C-alpha positions as CSV (number, residue, x, y, z in Angstrom):
1,M,4.1,3.4,12.2
2,I,5.2,6.8,11.0
3,T,2.7,9.2,9.4
4,G,2.3,10.3,5.9
5,A,3.5,13.8,7.0
6,T,6.7,12.3,8.4
7,K,7.3,10.3,5.2
8,G,6.8,13.6,3.3
9,K,9.6,15.2,5.4
10,V,11.9,12.3,4.6
11,D,11.0,12.5,0.9
12,A,11.7,16.3,1.0
13,I,15.2,15.8,2.5
14,W,15.9,13.0,0.0
15,Q,14.9,15.3,-2.9
16,K,17.3,18.1,-1.6
17,M,20.1,15.6,-1.4
18,W,19.4,14.4,-4.9
19,E,19.3,17.9,-6.3
20,G,22.6,18.6,-4.5
21,G,24.3,15.9,-6.4
22,I,24.1,13.0,-3.9
23,T,22.1,10.6,-6.0
24,N,23.1,7.1,-4.8
25,P,20.4,6.0,-2.4
26,I,22.9,4.1,-0.2
27,E,25.1,7.2,0.0
28,V,22.0,9.4,0.9
29,I,21.1,7.0,3.7
30,S,24.8,6.9,4.9
31,Q,25.1,10.7,5.1
32,L,21.7,11.1,6.8
33,T,22.7,8.3,9.2
34,Y,25.7,10.2,10.3
35,L,23.6,13.3,10.9
36,M,21.1,11.4,12.9
37,F,23.8,9.8,15.0
38,I,25.5,13.2,15.6
39,R,22.1,14.6,16.8
40,S,21.5,11.5,19.0
41,L,24.9,12.1,20.7
42,D,23.7,15.6,21.7
43,E,20.4,14.2,23.0
44,K,22.3,11.7,25.2
45,E,24.6,14.5,26.5
46,L,21.6,16.6,27.4
47,E,20.1,13.6,29.3
48,A,23.3,13.2,31.2
49,E,23.3,16.9,32.1
50,R,19.7,16.6,33.3
51,M,20.5,13.6,35.5
52,E,23.4,15.4,37.1
53,Q,21.1,18.3,38.0
54,V,18.5,15.9,39.5
55,L,20.8,13.5,41.2
56,H,23.8,15.7,42.0
57,V,26.0,12.8,40.9
58,P,28.5,13.1,38.1
59,Q,27.5,11.3,34.9
60,P,29.6,10.0,32.1
61,H,29.8,12.5,29.2
62,I,30.3,12.1,25.5
63,F,31.9,15.3,24.5
64,P,35.4,16.3,25.8
65,E,36.5,19.7,27.1
66,G,38.4,20.2,23.9
67,Y,39.0,18.2,20.7
68,R,42.1,18.2,18.4
69,N,41.7,16.7,14.9
70,A,44.4,14.8,13.0
71,Y,45.8,18.0,11.5
72,G,46.4,19.6,15.0
73,A,43.5,22.1,14.8
74,E,41.6,22.4,18.1
75,I,38.0,23.3,19.0
76,P,36.1,23.4,22.3
77,G,34.2,20.2,22.9
78,E,30.9,22.1,23.2
79,E,31.3,23.2,19.5
80,L,31.0,19.6,18.4
81,R,27.4,19.4,19.6
82,W,24.4,19.5,17.3
83,S,22.7,22.1,19.3
84,R,25.7,24.5,18.9
85,F,26.4,24.2,15.2
86,K,22.9,23.7,13.7
87,D,22.1,27.4,13.7
88,K,25.5,28.6,12.4
89,S,26.0,29.9,8.9
90,A,26.3,27.4,6.1
91,Q,30.1,28.0,5.6
92,E,30.8,27.8,9.4
93,M,28.6,24.7,9.9
94,Y,30.4,23.0,7.0
95,R,33.8,23.8,8.5
96,I,32.9,22.5,11.9
97,V,31.2,19.3,10.8
98,S,33.6,18.3,8.1
99,E,36.9,19.2,10.0
100,F,35.9,18.3,13.6
101,V,32.5,16.6,14.2
102,F,32.8,13.9,11.6
103,P,36.4,12.9,12.6
104,F,35.2,12.9,16.2
105,I,32.4,10.4,15.7
106,K,34.7,8.1,13.7
107,E,36.9,7.9,16.8
108,L,34.1,7.2,19.2
109,G,34.0,3.8,21.0
110,D,37.5,2.8,20.3
111,G,37.5,-0.8,19.2
112,S,33.6,-1.0,19.0
113,A,31.7,-2.3,16.1
114,F,30.7,1.3,15.2
115,S,34.3,2.6,15.2
116,K,35.5,-0.3,13.1
117,A,32.7,0.2,10.6
118,M,33.4,3.9,10.5
119,E,37.1,3.5,9.7
120,S,36.5,3.8,5.9
121,A,33.6,6.2,6.2
122,T,33.8,9.5,4.2
123,F,32.0,12.8,4.6
124,G,30.0,13.0,1.5
125,F,28.6,16.5,1.4
126,P,30.4,18.5,-1.4
127,A,32.7,21.3,-0.2
128,G,31.4,23.6,-2.9
129,K,27.8,23.3,-1.6
130,P,27.8,24.1,2.1
131,S,24.2,25.0,1.8
132,L,23.3,21.4,1.0
133,L,24.6,20.4,4.5
134,E,22.7,23.3,6.0
135,K,19.5,22.0,4.3
136,A,20.1,18.5,5.4
137,V,20.7,19.5,9.0
138,D,17.6,21.7,9.1
139,G,15.6,18.8,7.6
140,V,16.9,16.2,10.0
141,E,16.2,18.6,12.9
142,G,12.6,19.1,11.8
143,L,12.2,15.4,11.3
144,L,13.7,14.1,14.5
145,A,12.4,16.7,16.9
146,E,9.1,14.8,17.3
147,F,10.9,11.5,18.0
148,D,13.1,12.4,20.9
149,E,11.0,10.4,23.4
150,H,10.2,7.5,21.1
151,I,13.1,5.3,20.1
152,G,10.7,2.7,18.6
153,D,9.2,5.4,16.3
154,L,12.7,6.5,15.3
155,G,13.3,2.9,14.3
156,D,10.2,3.0,12.1
157,L,11.6,6.2,10.5
158,Y,14.9,4.6,9.8
159,E,13.1,1.6,8.3
160,Y,11.2,3.9,6.0
161,M,14.5,5.4,4.9
162,L,15.9,1.9,4.2
163,S,12.8,1.0,2.2
164,K,13.9,3.7,-0.3
165,L,16.8,1.5,-1.4
166,S,15.3,1.2,-4.9
167,T,18.7,0.1,-6.3
168,A,18.9,-2.9,-4.0
169,G,18.1,-5.4,-6.8
170,T,21.1,-4.3,-8.9
171,N,23.4,-4.0,-6.0
172,G,22.5,-7.5,-4.7
173,Q,21.2,-6.2,-1.4
174,F,17.6,-7.4,-1.0
175,R,15.8,-6.2,2.1
176,T,13.5,-8.8,3.7
177,P,10.1,-7.1,4.2
178,Q,9.6,-6.3,7.8
179,H,6.4,-8.3,8.2
180,I,8.1,-11.4,6.9
181,R,11.0,-10.8,9.3
182,N,8.6,-10.4,12.2
183,M,6.8,-13.6,11.3
184,M,10.0,-15.6,11.3
185,V,11.1,-14.0,14.6
186,A,7.8,-14.9,16.2
187,M,8.2,-18.5,15.1
188,V,11.6,-19.0,16.8
189,D,10.7,-16.6,19.7
190,P,14.2,-15.3,20.8
191,K,14.4,-14.6,24.5
192,P,16.4,-12.3,26.8
193,G,20.0,-13.4,27.2
194,E,19.9,-15.7,24.1
195,L,22.7,-14.9,21.5
196,I,21.2,-14.1,18.1
197,C,23.1,-13.9,14.8
198,D,22.4,-13.1,11.2
199,P,25.5,-14.2,9.1
200,A,24.3,-12.2,6.1
201,C,22.9,-9.2,8.0
202,G,22.7,-6.5,5.3
203,T,21.0,-3.6,7.1
204,A,20.4,-5.7,10.3
205,G,16.7,-6.0,9.7
206,F,16.4,-9.5,11.3
207,L,18.4,-8.3,14.4
208,I,16.1,-5.3,14.7
209,S,13.0,-7.4,14.5
210,A,14.5,-9.8,17.2
211,A,15.3,-6.8,19.4
212,E,11.8,-5.4,19.1
213,H,10.3,-8.9,19.8
214,I,12.3,-9.2,23.0
215,R,11.3,-5.6,24.1
216,H,7.7,-6.2,23.4
217,N,7.3,-9.6,25.0
218,Y,9.9,-9.7,27.8
219,E,11.0,-6.2,28.7
220,A,9.1,-5.9,32.0
221,N,10.9,-8.9,33.5
222,M,14.4,-8.6,32.1
223,T,17.3,-8.6,34.6
224,S,20.1,-6.1,34.7
225,Q,22.4,-8.8,33.2
226,Q,20.0,-9.5,30.4
227,W,19.8,-5.7,29.7
228,D,23.6,-5.6,29.6
229,C,23.6,-8.5,27.1
230,F,20.9,-6.7,25.0
231,T,22.8,-3.4,24.8
232,G,26.2,-4.9,24.5
233,A,27.8,-3.7,27.7
234,K,31.5,-4.4,28.1
235,G,32.4,-7.8,29.7
236,I,29.1,-9.3,28.5
237,D,28.6,-11.3,25.3
238,P,26.5,-9.0,23.1
239,Q,23.1,-10.5,22.3
240,F,23.1,-9.4,18.7
241,S,25.7,-10.4,16.1
242,G,25.9,-9.9,12.3
243,F,28.4,-10.5,9.5
244,E,28.5,-8.5,6.3
245,M,30.9,-8.0,3.4
246,D,29.8,-4.5,2.4
247,Q,31.3,-1.7,4.5
248,T,28.5,0.7,3.8
249,M,26.0,-1.9,4.9
250,L,28.0,-2.5,8.1
251,R,27.8,1.2,9.0
252,I,24.1,1.3,8.2
253,S,23.4,-1.9,10.2
254,T,25.3,-0.6,13.2
255,M,23.5,2.7,13.2
256,N,20.2,0.9,12.7
257,L,20.8,-1.2,15.8
258,M,22.0,1.7,17.9
259,L,18.8,3.6,17.0
260,H,16.9,0.6,18.4
261,G,18.7,0.7,21.7
262,V,21.5,-1.9,20.9
263,D,24.4,0.3,21.8
264,A,27.3,-2.1,21.1
265,P,26.3,-5.0,18.7
266,D,28.9,-7.4,17.5
267,V,28.6,-6.5,13.8
268,R,31.7,-7.3,11.8
269,Y,33.2,-7.5,8.3
270,M,33.4,-11.1,7.3
271,D,32.8,-13.6,4.4
272,S,30.6,-16.0,6.4
273,I,31.2,-19.1,4.4
274,S,34.9,-18.7,4.0
275,K,37.7,-20.1,6.1
276,S,38.0,-16.8,8.0
277,N,34.7,-17.6,9.8
278,T,35.7,-20.0,12.5
279,V,32.5,-19.6,14.7
280,R,31.1,-22.9,16.0
281,G,28.3,-23.7,18.4
282,R,28.0,-20.2,19.7
283,Y,24.4,-18.9,19.0
284,D,21.0,-19.8,20.4
285,V,19.1,-18.3,17.4
286,I,20.0,-17.6,13.8
287,L,17.7,-15.6,11.5
288,A,18.8,-14.9,7.9
289,N,18.0,-14.4,4.3
290,P,21.3,-15.4,2.7
291,P,22.3,-14.8,-0.9
292,F,20.4,-17.1,-3.3
293,T,22.7,-17.0,-6.3
294,G,26.3,-17.4,-7.1
295,S,29.0,-19.8,-6.1
296,V,32.3,-19.3,-4.2
297,D,35.9,-20.4,-4.7
298,V,36.0,-24.1,-3.6
299,E,39.4,-23.6,-2.1
300,D,38.1,-20.9,0.3
301,I,35.1,-22.8,1.6
302,D,35.6,-24.1,5.1
303,K,35.9,-27.9,5.2
304,S,33.4,-28.2,8.0
305,L,30.7,-26.9,5.6
306,R,31.7,-29.3,2.8
307,G,31.3,-32.1,5.3
308,I,27.6,-31.2,5.7
309,V,26.9,-30.4,2.1
310,D,29.3,-31.0,-0.7
311,S,28.6,-28.0,-2.9
312,K,29.8,-24.5,-3.8
313,Q,26.2,-23.1,-4.1
314,T,25.7,-20.3,-1.6
315,E,22.1,-21.2,-0.7
316,L,23.2,-24.6,0.4
317,L,26.4,-23.6,2.1
318,F,24.7,-21.0,4.3
319,V,22.2,-23.5,5.7
320,A,25.1,-25.7,6.5
321,L,26.8,-22.8,8.1
322,F,23.8,-22.1,10.3
323,L,23.9,-25.6,11.6
324,R,27.6,-25.2,12.5
325,M,27.2,-21.9,14.2
326,L,24.2,-22.9,16.3
327,K,24.5,-24.3,19.8
328,M,23.0,-27.7,20.5
329,G,19.3,-27.0,20.7
330,G,19.7,-23.7,18.9
331,R,16.9,-22.6,16.6
332,C,16.9,-21.2,13.0
333,A,14.5,-19.6,10.7
334,C,15.9,-18.8,7.3
335,I,14.7,-18.1,3.8
336,V,15.7,-20.3,0.9
337,P,14.9,-20.4,-2.8
338,N,12.3,-23.0,-3.8
339,G,15.0,-25.0,-5.6
340,V,16.4,-26.1,-2.3
341,L,13.1,-27.9,-1.5
342,F,12.9,-30.2,-4.5
343,R,15.9,-30.0,-6.9
344,S,17.2,-33.5,-7.7
345,N,19.7,-32.9,-10.5
346,S,22.4,-32.2,-7.9
347,K,23.4,-34.6,-5.1
348,A,24.1,-31.7,-2.8
349,Y,20.4,-30.5,-2.6
350,G,19.2,-34.0,-1.5
351,Q,22.2,-34.2,0.9
352,L,21.1,-31.0,2.7
353,R,17.4,-32.1,2.9
354,R,18.5,-35.5,4.4
355,E,20.7,-33.7,6.9
356,L,17.7,-31.6,8.1
357,V,15.3,-34.5,8.3
358,D,17.6,-37.3,9.6
359,N,20.2,-35.5,11.7
360,Q,18.4,-32.4,12.9
361,K,14.9,-31.5,13.8
362,L,13.1,-30.0,10.8
363,E,10.0,-28.3,12.2
364,A,8.3,-26.2,9.6
365,I,8.3,-25.1,5.9
366,I,6.4,-22.0,5.0
367,Y,5.9,-21.7,1.2
368,M,5.7,-18.0,0.3
369,P,4.2,-16.5,-2.9
370,S,6.7,-15.4,-5.6
371,G,5.8,-11.7,-5.2
372,V,7.2,-11.2,-1.7
373,F,10.4,-9.8,-2.9
374,K,9.1,-7.6,-5.7
375,P,10.0,-5.2,-7.2
376,Y,13.6,-6.6,-6.6
377,S,12.9,-10.2,-7.6
378,G,10.1,-12.5,-8.5
379,V,11.9,-15.6,-7.1
380,S,9.8,-18.2,-5.3
381,T,11.0,-18.7,-1.7
382,A,10.2,-20.6,1.5
383,V,11.0,-20.3,5.2
384,L,12.7,-23.3,6.9
385,V,12.4,-23.6,10.6
386,F,14.6,-26.1,12.4
387,T,16.5,-27.0,15.6
388,K,20.0,-28.2,15.8
389,T,20.3,-31.6,17.5
390,D,22.9,-33.6,15.6
391,A,20.9,-36.6,16.7
392,G,17.7,-36.4,14.7
393,G,14.4,-35.6,16.3
394,T,12.2,-34.8,13.2
395,D,8.8,-36.2,13.9
396,D,6.1,-34.3,11.9
397,V,7.0,-31.4,9.7
398,W,4.5,-28.6,9.5
399,M,3.9,-27.5,5.9
400,C,2.0,-24.2,5.3
401,N,1.2,-22.5,2.0
402,M,1.1,-18.7,2.3
403,E,-1.1,-17.4,-0.4
404,G,-0.9,-13.7,0.6
405,D,1.3,-11.6,2.9
406,G,-0.9,-8.5,3.3
407,F,0.4,-6.8,0.2
408,T,-0.3,-7.1,-3.5
409,L,2.1,-9.4,-5.3
410,D,2.9,-7.1,-8.1
411,D,5.8,-4.5,-8.3
412,K,3.7,-1.9,-6.5
413,R,3.3,-4.0,-3.3
414,D,0.3,-2.0,-2.1
415,A,-1.4,-2.9,1.2
416,D,-3.9,-5.7,0.8
417,E,-5.1,-6.8,4.2
418,K,-7.9,-8.9,2.7
419,H,-5.2,-11.3,1.6
420,N,-2.9,-11.6,4.6
421,D,-2.2,-15.1,5.8
422,I,0.4,-14.2,8.4
423,P,-1.8,-13.8,11.5
424,D,-3.4,-17.1,10.7
425,I,0.0,-18.7,10.1
426,L,1.2,-17.6,13.5
427,N,-2.0,-18.8,15.2
428,R,-1.7,-22.2,13.6
429,W,2.0,-22.4,14.5
430,A,1.1,-21.7,18.2
431,N,-1.5,-24.5,18.1
432,L,0.3,-27.3,16.3
433,A,-1.7,-30.0,18.1
434,D,-4.7,-28.9,16.1
435,E,-2.8,-29.2,12.8
436,A,-2.8,-33.0,13.1
437,K,-6.6,-32.9,12.5
438,R,-6.3,-30.9,9.3
439,E,-7.0,-32.5,5.9
440,R,-4.4,-32.4,3.1
441,T,-6.8,-30.1,1.2
442,D,-6.2,-27.3,3.7
443,K,-3.4,-24.7,3.4
444,S,-1.4,-26.2,6.3
445,F,-1.0,-29.7,7.8
446,L,1.5,-32.0,9.4
447,V,3.5,-34.5,7.4
448,P,5.1,-37.5,9.1
449,K,8.9,-37.9,8.7
450,Q,8.5,-41.3,7.1
451,E,6.3,-39.9,4.4
452,I,9.0,-37.4,3.5
453,I,11.6,-40.2,3.4
454,D,9.3,-42.3,1.2
455,N,9.1,-39.3,-1.2
456,D,12.9,-39.2,-1.4
457,Y,13.2,-36.2,0.9
458,D,11.2,-34.0,-1.5
459,F,9.9,-30.9,0.3
460,S,7.5,-29.7,-2.4
461,F,4.1,-28.7,-1.0
462,N,2.3,-30.2,-4.0
463,K,3.9,-33.5,-3.1
464,Y,1.8,-33.8,0.0
465,T,-1.3,-31.8,-0.6
466,K,-4.5,-33.4,-1.9
467,T,-6.4,-31.8,-4.7
468,E,-10.2,-32.3,-4.8
469,Y,-11.7,-32.5,-8.2
470,E,-15.4,-31.5,-8.6
471,R,-17.3,-33.8,-11.0
472,I,-19.3,-31.9,-13.6
473,E,-22.0,-33.6,-15.6
474,Y,-22.3,-32.4,-19.2
475,P,-25.3,-33.0,-21.5
476,P,-25.0,-35.8,-24.2
477,T,-23.1,-34.9,-27.3
478,E,-26.2,-35.1,-29.5
479,E,-28.0,-32.5,-27.3
480,I,-25.0,-30.1,-27.4
481,L,-24.9,-30.4,-31.2
482,A,-28.6,-29.8,-31.4
483,D,-28.3,-26.6,-29.3
484,L,-25.4,-25.4,-31.5
485,A,-27.5,-25.9,-34.6
486,D,-30.4,-24.0,-33.0
487,L,-28.0,-21.1,-32.1
488,N,-26.7,-21.0,-35.7
489,R,-30.3,-21.0,-37.0
490,Q,-31.2,-18.1,-34.7
491,M,-28.1,-16.2,-35.8
492,A,-28.9,-16.7,-39.5
493,E,-32.5,-15.5,-39.0
494,S,-31.3,-12.4,-37.1
495,L,-28.7,-11.5,-39.7
496,A,-31.3,-11.9,-42.5
497,E,-33.7,-9.6,-40.6
498,L,-31.1,-7.0,-40.0
499,S,-30.1,-7.0,-43.7
500,K,-33.7,-6.6,-44.7
501,M,-34.1,-3.6,-42.3
502,L,-30.9,-1.9,-43.6
503,G,-32.0,-2.5,-47.2
504,G,-35.4,-1.0,-46.6
505,G,-33.9,2.1,-45.0
506,C,-31.7,2.8,-48.1
507,N,-34.7,2.6,-50.5
508,E,-36.6,5.2,-48.5
């Protein structure tokens, strides 16, 4: 976790950007992202130079001997490096970065996810305020100097920046809280070499959590081929894939992954539920928090999705999409609005629930409190965990009611470790055999498939939980009335006594 002092540095840079006229939070993050990337290129170049000195073997270099921009102007390659321009005057720094460095990074990795995402990127620092770029460069330098040896910490820093997307609710880009993502990732346990996708990736949070899970649990025993898959080396299927319809989010997600050691992810611009998405049976793991609201043009929905669920509601179509994109035996953990669990006024909702229970292997439903997505939204949600089989396999479904996630459930979302069910949820998930012994009065238990069928495929937690009522014995009515009469008498006597005392005081 990053310290309060580091957060203070981020806030200070943010304030300077705001004062300089860059007030859109996404634009602030985009511009700081470019600066962080430019600095990271110089760090990689320095590492290559150190390796050459130690090994006496030529290493691949990032910066060319010279660089010519689209207007024919030339500059020595060394001048593109962060360490060379960061101490120049504001005017000269602005000229070098805007005319040469920024065009240079847009051309990096020809054909890669990063270069494609950068095609429409713009340099957002105003020409009339070169001092703003100078302040931002100084701020980023002071911020990142302490992170040069700790890529994980740099990821935490970037996550903090992303948490400042306070306009996400109005822009329709909800960030799934990191602790919720980590819980979902732990439940499906992605492994080295498995292909992982988020078809509604946003800032790539789920892919980042999956990458960190793999590093933490499997790094020591990963083969060179598995590392190539992890980083996205050429000729190897990249382990991490994401689809997104917002170009700004694409750039942020690509940078976010690169900062976490995923050099060449397969992140692309795509409307996942449209006919343009032809991916089938490709991924081992899907992790997602797809859009909850809205509908799409029926004519543009791929027919294979309508075959699973006949609807134009995005929350249903995305779950159908996950089934189509998974390999046989592939695993999914996704967030859905509570309406998916019980709505009966639309045939499509019941159709999807039947699909998961009868034709796939529905394994778990985690019911989350409504405050998880505050301050963006108070919608009630749940996590579905299932495996694609196309031949059934649902036996007992684990249902778990999360009452707290470690944070207050109001708009402030302050830390509240006393009400954190997540560690217990993961412990129970890892010991499902013990769940069969739990009573229906507990917060989690197993429900047989047949019972779900008998309840017309209703996934509501309250449909299966048992409420215990405590019997309270009250006195007879006559006794209660007598007590009330006595209380009235005492009150009247007290008021009479008080009135007498007040009257006596006035006579004196």
